[in-house]
N, C-alpha and C positions, 0 to 999 in steps of 0.2 A: 504494500500500500504506500501511497505518497505521503510523506511527512515533511513538515517544515513550517516556517513562519514568514509571512510577508507583511511587513509593518507599513507599507505604503499603499494601503487600500484607499481607493477613491470611490465615492458613492455612485451607484448606477443611476444616473439621472433619467435615463430613458432606456427601455428595452432595446437590445440590439436586434437587427433583423435576421431572420433565418435565411439560409441560402434560397434564392428564388424570390426574395422580397417579402415573405410572410412574416408575421409576428412570431416571437419565440413561444414555446410551450408555456402555458400558464401553470407553473409548478404549484402555486398555492391557491388554485381556483377552488379547491374543495374546502378551504378554510371557511368557517362560518362568517358570513358578512361580506365575503370577497365578491359575491355576485351582485351586491347592491350598488346601484349607481349613486355615488356620493352627492347629497344635496338636493336632488330633484324632488323627492317626496317631502323632505324637510321644508323646502321652499313653499310647497303647496300648503303644508300645515301652518306655516307662519302667515302666509297671505290670508288664509281663511280666518285665523285668529285676529289679524289686523283689521279686516273688514268688519268682523263681528264687534270688536271692542270699540271701534269708532261709533257704530250705531248705538251700542248699549250705553257708552259714555254720554252721548248727547241726550238720550232718553232719560237716563238717571239724573243728569244735571237739571233738566227741565222739571222732572218730577220732584226733585229735592227743593227747588225754588218754590214750586206750587204748594207742596205739602208742609215744608218746614221740618221734615223728618231728619234727625241726626243720622239715623242708620242709612237712609237713602243718600245723604250727602257723603257718608263714608264710602258707600258703594260707588258713587260717582267718582270720587277720588281714586278708588281702586281701579275702575275701568280706564280712567285717563292715564294712570300709571302704567297699566297693561298696554295701552295704545302706544305710549312712548317706548315701552320696552320692546314692542314688536319691531319698531324702527331699528333699535340696536340689534335685534336678532336678524333682521334682513341684511344689515351691514355685515354681521358675523357670517351669515351664509355666503354672501358675495365675496368678501375679502378672503375667507378661508379657502375658497376654490381657485384662487389665482395659481397659475402654473409655477413650477420651480424656476428659480433664476440663480445666477452665480452666488449671490449672497444668501440665498435660501434654497440649498440643493434638495431639501426634502419638502419643499412647498411651504405654504403659509397657513397650514391647518390650525395651528394653535391660536391664530387670531380669533377663531370662533369662540374660544374660552375667554379671551380678553373682553370682547364686546358683550358676551353673555354675562360676564361678571358685572359690567356696567349696568346691564338690564336688571340684574338681581339687586344691585345697590339702589337703582331707581325705584324698584318695587318697595324696598325697605323705607326709603326716605319719602317718596311722593305718595306711596300708598299707606304703609303702616303708620308712619309718624303722623301724617295728616289726620288719619282716622282716629287715632288715639287722642291726639291733641283736641280735635273737635268734640269728641265724646266727653272729655274732661271739662271742656268749656261749657258744654251743655248741662253737665251736672252742677256747675257753679252758677250759671245763669240760664236756667231752663226756659224753653219757649214752647208754647203749645203748637201742635201740628193740626192739619186739617186736610180735607180732600183725600181721604184715605183710599178711596176707590181708585183714584189715579195712580197712587203709589203701588197698590196691589197689581194693577194692570201692567205697569211698567216692569215690576219685578217678574211677573209671569212671562212676559214677552222676552225679557232678558234671560230668563232661565232656558227658554227654548233656543235662543240664539247661542248662548254659551254652551248649551248641550250639543249643538251642531259642531262647534269648534272642538269641543272635547271629543266628540265621536271621531273626528278626523285624526286627532292625535292618537286615539286608541287604535284606529285602523292602521296607522303607520307602525305603531309599537308592537301590535300583537304578532304579526308574522316574524318580526325580528326576534322577539322574545322566544317564540317557538323554535327558531333555528338554533338558539343557544340553550334550549331547555330551561328557560327561566319563567317564573310567573311574571305577570304584567308589571306589577309594582317594582319588583326586584330589577327588572330590565330597565325601567325608566330611571331608577336611581343609579344603575351601573353603566348605562349606555354612554358611549363616547360622543354622542350627538347632543350638544347642549341646547340646541333649539327645540328638539323634541321634548327634552326634559322640562325646559322652561314653559312651553305651551301647555304640556300636560299638567304641570304643577299649578300654573296660573289659572287654568280652566277649572281644575279641581277646587282650588281655593275660591274661585268666583262662584261656583255652584253652591258651595258650603256657605259663602258669604251672603248669597241671596236668601238662603233659608234663614240665616241669622237676622238679616235685615227685615224679612217678612215677620219673623217672630217679634222683633223689637217694635215694629210698626203696629202689629196687632195688639201687643200688650199696651202700647201707648193709647190706642183707640179704646180698649176695654177699660183701662184704669183711669184714663184721663191724665195720667202722670207721664212726664217726659223722661223719667229716670230709666225705664226699660229700653227706651229708644236710644238714650245716650249710652247705656250699657252695651247695646247691640253694636254701636259704633266702635266702642273700645274693643269688643270681642272681634269684630272684623279686622281691626288694626293689629291685634295680637296674632290672629291667624295669618295675616300677610307677613308679619315679622318672622314667624316660624318658617313659613315657606321660603322667604328671602334668605334666611340664614342657611337653610339646607342647600339652596342653589348656589350661594356664595361659596360654601365649603366644597361643594362638588367641583365647581370651576377652579377653585384654588388647587385642588388635588391634581386636576389634569394639567394645569399650568406648570406645576413643579415637577411633573413626571409621573405618569401612571402606567403600570405594566398591564398588558393585555390579559383578558380572562384566561385562567388556566386551561379551559377547554380549547380556546383558540391556540394556545401554546402547544398543547398536546397534538392537535390536528396539524400544526405546522411541522412539528418534529416527525410525525408519521409521514407527511408528504415528502419531506426531505429524504427520509430513509428509503422511500419507495423510488427515488430517483436513481437511475442506473450508475450515475457517476459518483454517488455519495456512499461511502462505506460505513461511516458512522458520524454522529453529531455529538460533540463534547461540550458545547456551550451554545445557548440560545437566549437572546433577550429581545422581547417584542415590546416596544414602547409605543404608546398611543401618541401620535403627533397631530391629530386632527380627527374630525368626525369620521368614524369608520376607516381610519388610516393608521397604519402601523409602520414603524421603522424596524427592520430586521437586522440584528447584529448577532453574528455567530461564529463558531469555530467548527470546521468540518474536516473529515479525513476523506480524501478522494481515492477512488479505486485506481489501481495500476501503479506504475513506478516511473513516472515521467521526470524529465529534467525540470529545473526551476522555471525556465522560460515557458515551457508547456503548461506547467501547473498554474502559472499566473493567467494564461489565456483561458484555461478551463475554469478557474475560479471566477473570472470576470463573466464568462458565459453563464455560470450558475447564478451569479448575482442578477444577470439580465432576466433569466427565467423566473426568478423569484419576483423581481420588480414588475414583471408582466401582469401580475394580479392587480386589479383596480383597487384592492384594499391595501396595497403596499406602496408606501411613499418612497422607499429606497431600501437597499440591502448592502451591508458591509460585512464581508466574510474574510476570515483568516484560516490558515491551515492549523489543524489540531497538532498538539505535541503528542509523542508516542505514549507518554505516561498519563494523559488526561483520561478520566473515566468517561464511559459512553453514556449518553442520555437515552432513556427509554421513553417511547410515546405514551 
C-alpha cells in the first residue's frame, strides 16, 4: 500500500473533469443531504414567511390601535420583528450561496449564520423587549380596551396565515428529518440551515403567541380588568426571548465550528472505503461550513505502491471526486502514516 505525507495540500475548489468532458464520480452522493439543492427550498420558506408577516403585522397594528389591547400590541411588535428578521434571512440565503473565490476557497456559507444571528438578536430586542416593556407599562398605567370582536377576528385570520407559513417550514423539514432518522423537532434544532430553523421557531412562537394574546384579550373582556391583557403581553415577550436565545446559541455554535452529524460521518467513511483507490481511512473531520455544506478533511491510505508524484495526482483526483457532491464545499486529504489506526464506518 502507498504511505507517506504530503503537507502541501490545496483545497479542491472545483471538481476536475473526467476524460471525455464529464463530471467526476460523485463519491459522497449517498451521504444524507448530498442530494438536496442548497437554498432553493429555504428561499421559498423565507419568502412565504415574509409575505405572511407583513400582512399579519399590518392587521395586528390596526387592531391594536382600535382595541387598545396590550396583548395585540405585543403581537404587532412580534410580527414587525419577524418581518424585519425575514429580510436578514433573505440576505443570509443570498450571500451564503455566493461561489468560492480566492479569499474564500470553501465558499461563503457561514455568512448564513452571521445574518441569522442578526435576525435572532432583532427578535430579542424588537420583539421580546418591546412586548415586555409595554406589558409592564400597562400594569403601571392600565387602559381599558374595546372593540373586542375586531381583535378576535384579526387574531383568527393571523392564526390561519401563520399556520400557512408554519406548514411550509414543516414541509421542508420533514423529508430532511426522515433522511437522517430524526424526529421533526430534533432536526430543526440540529439542522445546518439557519433559515429553516428561524422560520420554524418564529412561526411556532407566533402561533403560541396568538393563543396567549387571545386569552389575554378574552380575560380583559370578561373581567373588565386590563391586568390579564398586560400579563399576556409580558408572556408573549418572554416567549420570544426564549426562542431568540435558542436561535442565538445555535448560530453561535455553527459560527465557531460545528462537526457534522455522526450518521453523516459514518456514511462518508463507508463511501470512502467503498472507493477502489482507498485502502483505509485513518482520520476524518467533517465540519459544517454553511447550510447543508461540509468541509472534508482526512487522512487516507491509497491502494498500490506508487511513486510520490503519482500519489499526489491520485490524491488530488480523490479530492475532486469527493468535492463533486453538492453537499461538499471542499476536500483536503493527506496520506495516512503506517502506524495510524483504521477508522470503521
